[in-house]
PDB file of N, CA, C, O and CB in Angstrom:
ATOM      1  N   MET A   1      91.492  98.479  53.516  1.00  0.00           N
ATOM      2  CA  MET A   1      91.736  98.333  54.882  1.00  0.00           C
ATOM      3  C   MET A   1      93.117  97.677  55.787  1.00  0.00           C
ATOM      4  O   MET A   1      93.524  96.520  55.686  1.00  0.00           O
ATOM      5  CB  MET A   1      90.683  97.635  55.145  1.00  0.00           C
ATOM      6  N   GLY A   2      93.588  98.556  56.518  1.00  0.00           N
ATOM      7  CA  GLY A   2      94.817  97.673  57.050  1.00  0.00           C
ATOM      8  C   GLY A   2      94.808  97.050  57.947  1.00  0.00           C
ATOM      9  O   GLY A   2      93.662  97.036  58.395  1.00  0.00           O
ATOM     10  N   SER A   3      95.607  96.355  58.648  1.00  0.00           N
ATOM     11  CA  SER A   3      95.605  95.209  59.833  1.00  0.00           C
ATOM     12  C   SER A   3      94.543  95.796  60.958  1.00  0.00           C
ATOM     13  O   SER A   3      94.189  96.973  61.037  1.00  0.00           O
ATOM     14  CB  SER A   3      97.336  94.974  60.608  1.00  0.00           C
ATOM     15  N   ALA A   4      94.158  94.821  61.721  1.00  0.00           N
ATOM     16  CA  ALA A   4      93.275  95.056  62.496  1.00  0.00           C
ATOM     17  C   ALA A   4      93.661  95.448  63.796  1.00  0.00           C
ATOM     18  O   ALA A   4      94.553  94.885  64.431  1.00  0.00           O
ATOM     19  CB  ALA A   4      92.563  94.133  62.489  1.00  0.00           C
ATOM     20  N   VAL A   5      92.817  96.670  64.306  1.00  0.00           N
ATOM     21  CA  VAL A   5      93.208  97.695  65.673  1.00  0.00           C
ATOM     22  C   VAL A   5      93.037  96.857  66.891  1.00  0.00           C
ATOM     23  O   VAL A   5      91.971  96.242  66.942  1.00  0.00           O
ATOM     24  CB  VAL A   5      92.127  99.145  65.880  1.00  0.00           C
ATOM     25  N   ILE A   6      93.896  96.700  67.920  1.00  0.00           N
ATOM     26  CA  ILE A   6      93.545  96.059  68.976  1.00  0.00           C
ATOM     27  C   ILE A   6      92.820  97.307  69.907  1.00  0.00           C
ATOM     28  O   ILE A   6      93.195  98.479  69.900  1.00  0.00           O
ATOM     29  CB  ILE A   6      94.853  95.276  69.599  1.00  0.00           C
ATOM     30  N   ARG A   7      91.705  96.757  70.695  1.00  0.00           N
ATOM     31  CA  ARG A   7      90.897  97.434  71.364  1.00  0.00           C
ATOM     32  C   ARG A   7      90.779  97.295  72.844  1.00  0.00           C
ATOM     33  O   ARG A   7      89.669  97.107  73.342  1.00  0.00           O
ATOM     34  CB  ARG A   7      89.865  97.243  70.832  1.00  0.00           C
ATOM     35  N   ASP A   8      91.851  97.377  73.578  1.00  0.00           N
ATOM     36  CA  ASP A   8      91.694  96.986  74.895  1.00  0.00           C
ATOM     37  C   ASP A   8      90.479  97.625  75.470  1.00  0.00           C
ATOM     38  O   ASP A   8      89.563  96.875  75.810  1.00  0.00           O
ATOM     39  CB  ASP A   8      92.883  97.299  75.668  1.00  0.00           C
ATOM     40  N   GLN A   9      90.354  98.851  75.616  1.00  0.00           N
ATOM     41  CA  GLN A   9      89.106  99.672  76.257  1.00  0.00           C
ATOM     42  C   GLN A   9      88.053  99.184  75.670  1.00  0.00           C
ATOM     43  O   GLN A   9      87.104  99.400  76.424  1.00  0.00           O
ATOM     44  CB  GLN A   9      89.064 101.223  76.081  1.00  0.00           C
ATOM     45  N   PHE A  10      87.630  98.526  74.530  1.00  0.00           N
ATOM     46  CA  PHE A  10      86.331  98.023  73.988  1.00  0.00           C
ATOM     47  C   PHE A  10      86.345  96.870  75.036  1.00  0.00           C
ATOM     48  O   PHE A  10      85.380  96.881  75.800  1.00  0.00           O
ATOM     49  CB  PHE A  10      86.256  97.572  72.236  1.00  0.00           C
ATOM     50  N   ALA A  11      87.295  95.839  75.221  1.00  0.00           N
ATOM     51  CA  ALA A  11      86.940  94.699  75.964  1.00  0.00           C
ATOM     52  C   ALA A  11      86.602  95.027  77.310  1.00  0.00           C
ATOM     53  O   ALA A  11      85.695  94.382  77.837  1.00  0.00           O
ATOM     54  CB  ALA A  11      87.958  93.741  75.951  1.00  0.00           C
ATOM     55  N   GLU A  12      87.315  96.129  78.102  1.00  0.00           N
ATOM     56  CA  GLU A  12      87.165  96.541  79.313  1.00  0.00           C
ATOM     57  C   GLU A  12      85.495  97.156  79.687  1.00  0.00           C
ATOM     58  O   GLU A  12      84.835  96.983  80.711  1.00  0.00           O
ATOM     59  CB  GLU A  12      88.327  97.589  79.450  1.00  0.00           C
ATOM     60  N   MET A  13      85.171  97.869  78.508  1.00  0.00           N
ATOM     61  CA  MET A  13      83.931  98.404  78.538  1.00  0.00           C
ATOM     62  C   MET A  13      82.867  97.430  78.309  1.00  0.00           C
ATOM     63  O   MET A  13      81.824  97.502  78.959  1.00  0.00           O
ATOM     64  CB  MET A  13      83.857  99.418  77.643  1.00  0.00           C
ATOM     65  N   TYR A  14      83.089  96.371  77.283  1.00  0.00           N
ATOM     66  CA  TYR A  14      82.064  95.477  77.065  1.00  0.00           C
ATOM     67  C   TYR A  14      81.955  94.549  78.647  1.00  0.00           C
ATOM     68  O   TYR A  14      80.837  94.232  79.056  1.00  0.00           O
ATOM     69  CB  TYR A  14      82.483  94.512  75.587  1.00  0.00           C
ATOM     70  N   VAL A  15      83.076  94.215  79.358  1.00  0.00           N
ATOM     71  CA  VAL A  15      82.756  93.260  80.701  1.00  0.00           C
ATOM     72  C   VAL A  15      82.255  94.395  81.495  1.00  0.00           C
ATOM     73  O   VAL A  15      81.509  93.977  82.380  1.00  0.00           O
ATOM     74  CB  VAL A  15      84.176  92.348  81.526  1.00  0.00           C
ATOM     75  N   ALA A  16      82.370  95.519  81.506  1.00  0.00           N
ATOM     76  CA  ALA A  16      81.726  96.536  82.684  1.00  0.00           C
ATOM     77  C   ALA A  16      80.233  96.363  82.338  1.00  0.00           C
ATOM     78  O   ALA A  16      79.455  96.117  83.260  1.00  0.00           O
ATOM     79  CB  ALA A  16      82.252  98.363  82.590  1.00  0.00           C
ATOM     80  N   GLY A  17      79.856  96.455  81.282  1.00  0.00           N
ATOM     81  CA  GLY A  17      78.683  96.331  80.853  1.00  0.00           C
ATOM     82  C   GLY A  17      77.755  95.221  81.165  1.00  0.00           C
ATOM     83  O   GLY A  17      76.643  95.370  81.672  1.00  0.00           O
ATOM     84  N   VAL A  18      78.246  94.196  80.854  1.00  0.00           N
ATOM     85  CA  VAL A  18      77.801  92.986  81.489  1.00  0.00           C
ATOM     86  C   VAL A  18      77.616  92.555  82.884  1.00  0.00           C
ATOM     87  O   VAL A  18      76.744  91.839  83.373  1.00  0.00           O
ATOM     88  CB  VAL A  18      78.472  92.238  81.113  1.00  0.00           C
ATOM     89  N   LEU A  19      78.919  93.317  83.572  1.00  0.00           N
ATOM     90  CA  LEU A  19      78.418  93.232  84.875  1.00  0.00           C
ATOM     91  C   LEU A  19      77.531  94.145  85.465  1.00  0.00           C
ATOM     92  O   LEU A  19      77.016  93.883  86.552  1.00  0.00           O
ATOM     93  CB  LEU A  19      79.337  93.192  85.606  1.00  0.00           C
ATOM     94  N   ALA A  20      77.293  95.207  84.855  1.00  0.00           N
ATOM     95  CA  ALA A  20      76.164  96.312  85.198  1.00  0.00           C
ATOM     96  C   ALA A  20      74.876  95.699  84.994  1.00  0.00           C
ATOM     97  O   ALA A  20      74.009  95.740  85.867  1.00  0.00           O
ATOM     98  CB  ALA A  20      76.226  97.661  84.272  1.00  0.00           C
ATOM     99  N   ASP A  21      74.686  95.038  83.692  1.00  0.00           N
ATOM    100  CA  ASP A  21      73.499  94.444  83.473  1.00  0.00           C
ATOM    101  C   ASP A  21      73.147  93.330  84.501  1.00  0.00           C
ATOM    102  O   ASP A  21      71.966  93.011  84.634  1.00  0.00           O
ATOM    103  CB  ASP A  21      73.513  93.953  82.145  1.00  0.00           C
ATOM    104  N   ALA A  22      74.100  92.736  85.219  1.00  0.00           N
ATOM    105  CA  ALA A  22      73.749  91.706  86.362  1.00  0.00           C
ATOM    106  C   ALA A  22      73.701  92.402  87.661  1.00  0.00           C
ATOM    107  O   ALA A  22      73.764  91.771  88.717  1.00  0.00           O
ATOM    108  CB  ALA A  22      74.819  90.511  86.480  1.00  0.00           C
ATOM    109  N   GLY A  23      73.595  93.634  87.615  1.00  0.00           N
ATOM    110  CA  GLY A  23      73.508  94.040  88.933  1.00  0.00           C
ATOM    111  C   GLY A  23      74.439  94.656  89.639  1.00  0.00           C
ATOM    112  O   GLY A  23      74.173  95.233  90.693  1.00  0.00           O
ATOM    113  N   TRP A  24      75.768  94.589  89.069  1.00  0.00           N
ATOM    114  CA  TRP A  24      77.103  94.944  89.732  1.00  0.00           C
ATOM    115  C   TRP A  24      77.120  96.509  89.532  1.00  0.00           C
ATOM    116  O   TRP A  24      76.755  96.918  88.430  1.00  0.00           O
ATOM    117  CB  TRP A  24      78.499  94.138  89.003  1.00  0.00           C
ATOM    118  N   ASN A  25      77.568  97.573  90.640  1.00  0.00           N
ATOM    119  CA  ASN A  25      78.202  98.741  90.545  1.00  0.00           C
ATOM    120  C   ASN A  25      79.565  98.599  89.997  1.00  0.00           C
ATOM    121  O   ASN A  25      80.287  97.632  90.237  1.00  0.00           O
ATOM    122  CB  ASN A  25      78.206  99.355  91.766  1.00  0.00           C
ATOM    123  N   ILE A  26      79.908  99.665  89.205  1.00  0.00           N
ATOM    124  CA  ILE A  26      81.120  99.503  88.432  1.00  0.00           C
ATOM    125  C   ILE A  26      81.970 100.760  88.735  1.00  0.00           C
ATOM    126  O   ILE A  26      81.446 101.819  88.389  1.00  0.00           O
ATOM    127  CB  ILE A  26      80.812  99.328  86.861  1.00  0.00           C
ATOM    128  N   TYR A  27      83.051 100.824  89.254  1.00  0.00           N
ATOM    129  CA  TYR A  27      83.730 102.143  89.230  1.00  0.00           C
ATOM    130  C   TYR A  27      85.114 102.243  88.626  1.00  0.00           C
ATOM    131  O   TYR A  27      85.953 101.489  89.119  1.00  0.00           O
ATOM    132  CB  TYR A  27      83.829 102.619  90.566  1.00  0.00           C
ATOM    133  N   LEU A  28      85.467 102.972  87.730  1.00  0.00           N
ATOM    134  CA  LEU A  28      86.747 103.048  86.978  1.00  0.00           C
ATOM    135  C   LEU A  28      87.640 104.148  87.555  1.00  0.00           C
ATOM    136  O   LEU A  28      87.474 105.366  87.618  1.00  0.00           O
ATOM    137  CB  LEU A  28      86.484 103.318  85.459  1.00  0.00           C
ATOM    138  N   PRO A  29      88.530 103.437  87.914  1.00  0.00           N
ATOM    139  CA  PRO A  29      89.738 104.561  88.547  1.00  0.00           C
ATOM    140  C   PRO A  29      89.999 105.535  87.569  1.00  0.00           C
ATOM    141  O   PRO A  29      89.756 105.256  86.395  1.00  0.00           O
ATOM    142  CB  PRO A  29      91.282 103.889  88.920  1.00  0.00           C
ATOM    143  N   HIS A  30      90.531 106.816  87.917  1.00  0.00           N
ATOM    144  CA  HIS A  30      90.746 107.667  87.085  1.00  0.00           C
ATOM    145  C   HIS A  30      92.037 107.610  86.553  1.00  0.00           C
ATOM    146  O   HIS A  30      92.123 108.364  85.585  1.00  0.00           O
ATOM    147  CB  HIS A  30      90.462 108.740  87.548  1.00  0.00           C
ATOM    148  N   ARG A  31      93.150 106.972  86.819  1.00  0.00           N
ATOM    149  CA  ARG A  31      94.497 106.421  86.428  1.00  0.00           C
ATOM    150  C   ARG A  31      94.410 105.015  86.403  1.00  0.00           C
ATOM    151  O   ARG A  31      93.515 104.547  87.107  1.00  0.00           O
ATOM    152  CB  ARG A  31      95.621 106.829  87.350  1.00  0.00           C
ATOM    153  N   ASP A  32      95.076 104.260  85.803  1.00  0.00           N
ATOM    154  CA  ASP A  32      95.290 102.576  85.909  1.00  0.00           C
ATOM    155  C   ASP A  32      96.556 102.482  86.954  1.00  0.00           C
ATOM    156  O   ASP A  32      97.694 102.641  86.510  1.00  0.00           O
ATOM    157  CB  ASP A  32      95.746 101.722  84.174  1.00  0.00           C
ATOM    158  N   VAL A  33      96.408 102.306  87.896  1.00  0.00           N
ATOM    159  CA  VAL A  33      97.522 101.950  88.714  1.00  0.00           C
ATOM    160  C   VAL A  33      97.391 100.615  89.191  1.00  0.00           C
ATOM    161  O   VAL A  33      97.790 100.457  90.345  1.00  0.00           O
ATOM    162  CB  VAL A  33      97.689 102.841  89.816  1.00  0.00           C
ATOM    163  N   GLY A  34      96.947  99.631  88.622  1.00  0.00           N
ATOM    164  CA  GLY A  34      96.846  98.353  88.966  1.00  0.00           C
ATOM    165  C   GLY A  34      95.689  97.493  88.365  1.00  0.00           C
ATOM    166  O   GLY A  34      95.770  96.430  87.749  1.00  0.00           O
ATOM    167  N   PHE A  35      94.449  98.326  88.747  1.00  0.00           N
ATOM    168  CA  PHE A  35      93.193  97.761  88.271  1.00  0.00           C
ATOM    169  C   PHE A  35      92.586  98.583  87.532  1.00  0.00           C
ATOM    170  O   PHE A  35      92.561  99.795  87.745  1.00  0.00           O
ATOM    171  CB  PHE A  35      92.338  97.367  89.202  1.00  0.00           C
ATOM    172  N   ASP A  36      91.938  97.909  86.425  1.00  0.00           N
ATOM    173  CA  ASP A  36      91.200  98.361  85.514  1.00  0.00           C
ATOM    174  C   ASP A  36      89.610  98.935  85.927  1.00  0.00           C
ATOM    175  O   ASP A  36      89.008  99.884  85.424  1.00  0.00           O
ATOM    176  CB  ASP A  36      91.227  97.287  84.602  1.00  0.00           C
ATOM    177  N   MET A  37      89.196  98.066  86.956  1.00  0.00           N
ATOM    178  CA  MET A  37      87.703  98.711  87.330  1.00  0.00           C
ATOM    179  C   MET A  37      87.637  97.615  88.823  1.00  0.00           C
ATOM    180  O   MET A  37      88.154  96.547  89.150  1.00  0.00           O
ATOM    181  CB  MET A  37      86.090  98.385  85.758  1.00  0.00           C
ATOM    182  N   ILE A  38      86.678  98.617  89.440  1.00  0.00           N
ATOM    183  CA  ILE A  38      86.219  97.783  90.636  1.00  0.00           C
ATOM    184  C   ILE A  38      84.905  97.685  90.707  1.00  0.00           C
ATOM    185  O   ILE A  38      84.176  98.627  90.397  1.00  0.00           O
ATOM    186  CB  ILE A  38      86.636  98.260  91.889  1.00  0.00           C
ATOM    187  N   ALA A  39      84.355  96.271  91.217  1.00  0.00           N
ATOM    188  CA  ALA A  39      82.993  96.017  90.958  1.00  0.00           C
ATOM    189  C   ALA A  39      82.467  95.783  92.232  1.00  0.00           C
ATOM    190  O   ALA A  39      83.186  95.158  93.011  1.00  0.00           O
ATOM    191  CB  ALA A  39      82.728  94.909  90.014  1.00  0.00           C
ATOM    192  N   THR A  40      81.400  96.139  92.598  1.00  0.00           N
ATOM    193  CA  THR A  40      80.766  96.012  94.111  1.00  0.00           C
ATOM    194  C   THR A  40      79.333  95.263  93.560  1.00  0.00           C
ATOM    195  O   THR A  40      78.990  95.291  92.378  1.00  0.00           O
ATOM    196  CB  THR A  40      80.479  97.811  95.097  1.00  0.00           C
ATOM    197  N   PHE A  41      78.557  94.582  94.653  1.00  0.00           N
ATOM    198  CA  PHE A  41      77.487  93.786  94.564  1.00  0.00           C
ATOM    199  C   PHE A  41      76.784  93.715  95.827  1.00  0.00           C
ATOM    200  O   PHE A  41      77.084  92.685  96.430  1.00  0.00           O
ATOM    201  CB  PHE A  41      77.850  92.548  94.113  1.00  0.00           C
ATOM    202  N   ALA A  42      76.033  94.376  96.380  1.00  0.00           N
ATOM    203  CA  ALA A  42      75.285  94.502  97.367  1.00  0.00           C
ATOM    204  C   ALA A  42      74.033  93.368  97.450  1.00  0.00           C
ATOM    205  O   ALA A  42      73.277  93.130  96.508  1.00  0.00           O
ATOM    206  CB  ALA A  42      74.879  95.870  97.297  1.00  0.00           C
ATOM    207  N   LYS A  43      73.983  92.838  98.534  1.00  0.00           N
ATOM    208  CA  LYS A  43      72.940  91.816  98.781  1.00  0.00           C
ATOM    209  C   LYS A  43      72.273  91.546  99.893  1.00  0.00           C
ATOM    210  O   LYS A  43      72.589  90.539 100.527  1.00  0.00           O
ATOM    211  CB  LYS A  43      73.332  90.801  98.553  1.00  0.00           C
ATOM    212  N   GLY A  44      71.328  92.301 100.302  1.00  0.00           N
ATOM    213  CA  GLY A  44      70.878  92.161 102.080  1.00  0.00           C
ATOM    214  C   GLY A  44      71.982  93.096 102.634  1.00  0.00           C
ATOM    215  O   GLY A  44      72.434  94.039 101.986  1.00  0.00           O
ATOM    216  N   ASP A  45      72.403  92.740 103.960  1.00  0.00           N
ATOM    217  CA  ASP A  45      73.559  93.411 104.604  1.00  0.00           C
ATOM    218  C   ASP A  45      74.976  93.132 103.994  1.00  0.00           C
ATOM    219  O   ASP A  45      75.932  93.718 104.500  1.00  0.00           O
ATOM    220  CB  ASP A  45      73.583  92.999 106.043  1.00  0.00           C
ATOM    221  N   ASP A  46      75.184  92.256 102.915  1.00  0.00           N
ATOM    222  CA  ASP A  46      76.296  91.754 102.386  1.00  0.00           C
ATOM    223  C   ASP A  46      76.942  92.781 101.294  1.00  0.00           C
ATOM    224  O   ASP A  46      76.212  93.469 100.581  1.00  0.00           O
ATOM    225  CB  ASP A  46      75.942  90.404 101.821  1.00  0.00           C
ATOM    226  N   ILE A  47      78.187  92.827 101.227  1.00  0.00           N
ATOM    227  CA  ILE A  47      78.437  93.604  99.736  1.00  0.00           C
ATOM    228  C   ILE A  47      79.725  93.130  99.461  1.00  0.00           C
ATOM    229  O   ILE A  47      80.459  93.105 100.449  1.00  0.00           O
ATOM    230  CB  ILE A  47      78.418  95.381  99.691  1.00  0.00           C
ATOM    231  N   ALA A  48      80.235  92.731  98.363  1.00  0.00           N
ATOM    232  CA  ALA A  48      81.051  92.159  97.527  1.00  0.00           C
ATOM    233  C   ALA A  48      81.990  92.992  96.796  1.00  0.00           C
ATOM    234  O   ALA A  48      81.574  93.781  95.949  1.00  0.00           O
ATOM    235  CB  ALA A  48      80.357  91.495  96.738  1.00  0.00           C
ATOM    236  N   ILE A  49      83.329  92.865  97.083  1.00  0.00           N
ATOM    237  CA  ILE A  49      84.019  94.184  96.504  1.00  0.00           C
ATOM    238  C   ILE A  49      85.137  93.352  95.434  1.00  0.00           C
ATOM    239  O   ILE A  49      85.991  92.572  95.857  1.00  0.00           O
ATOM    240  CB  ILE A  49      84.910  95.332  97.948  1.00  0.00           C
ATOM    241  N   ARG A  50      84.976  93.629  94.242  1.00  0.00           N
ATOM    242  CA  ARG A  50      86.030  92.959  93.353  1.00  0.00           C
ATOM    243  C   ARG A  50      87.062  93.549  92.518  1.00  0.00           C
ATOM    244  O   ARG A  50      86.787  93.754  91.336  1.00  0.00           O
ATOM    245  CB  ARG A  50      85.440  92.281  92.535  1.00  0.00           C
ATOM    246  N   PRO A  51      87.996  93.793  92.882  1.00  0.00           N
ATOM    247  CA  PRO A  51      88.919  94.797  91.830  1.00  0.00           C
ATOM    248  C   PRO A  51      89.472  93.519  90.768  1.00  0.00           C
ATOM    249  O   PRO A  51      89.817  92.364  91.019  1.00  0.00           O
ATOM    250  CB  PRO A  51      90.550  95.825  92.819  1.00  0.00           C
ATOM    251  N   CYS A  52      89.387  94.292  89.470  1.00  0.00           N
ATOM    252  CA  CYS A  52      89.297  93.466  88.263  1.00  0.00           C
ATOM    253  C   CYS A  52      90.394  94.123  87.718  1.00  0.00           C
ATOM    254  O   CYS A  52      90.574  95.337  87.811  1.00  0.00           O
ATOM    255  CB  CYS A  52      87.928  93.441  87.379  1.00  0.00           C
ATOM    256  N   ARG A  53      91.334  93.124  86.993  1.00  0.00           N
ATOM    257  CA  ARG A  53      92.475  93.694  85.850  1.00  0.00           C
ATOM    258  C   ARG A  53      92.272  93.635  84.683  1.00  0.00           C
ATOM    259  O   ARG A  53      93.114  94.054  83.888  1.00  0.00           O
ATOM    260  CB  ARG A  53      93.660  93.137  85.803  1.00  0.00           C
TER     261      ARG A  53
END
């Protein structure tokens, strides 16, 4: 087997899965223009919006 393959997408999907398990909503942009994903979390009348790189 050759050298290890770098899997950037795997890391992003893993983090998205962990956030989703914790109750966050994950939005993945169609094109990467600065953010890998946007996460939102609603609690009562408040909503947190977090862009992730």
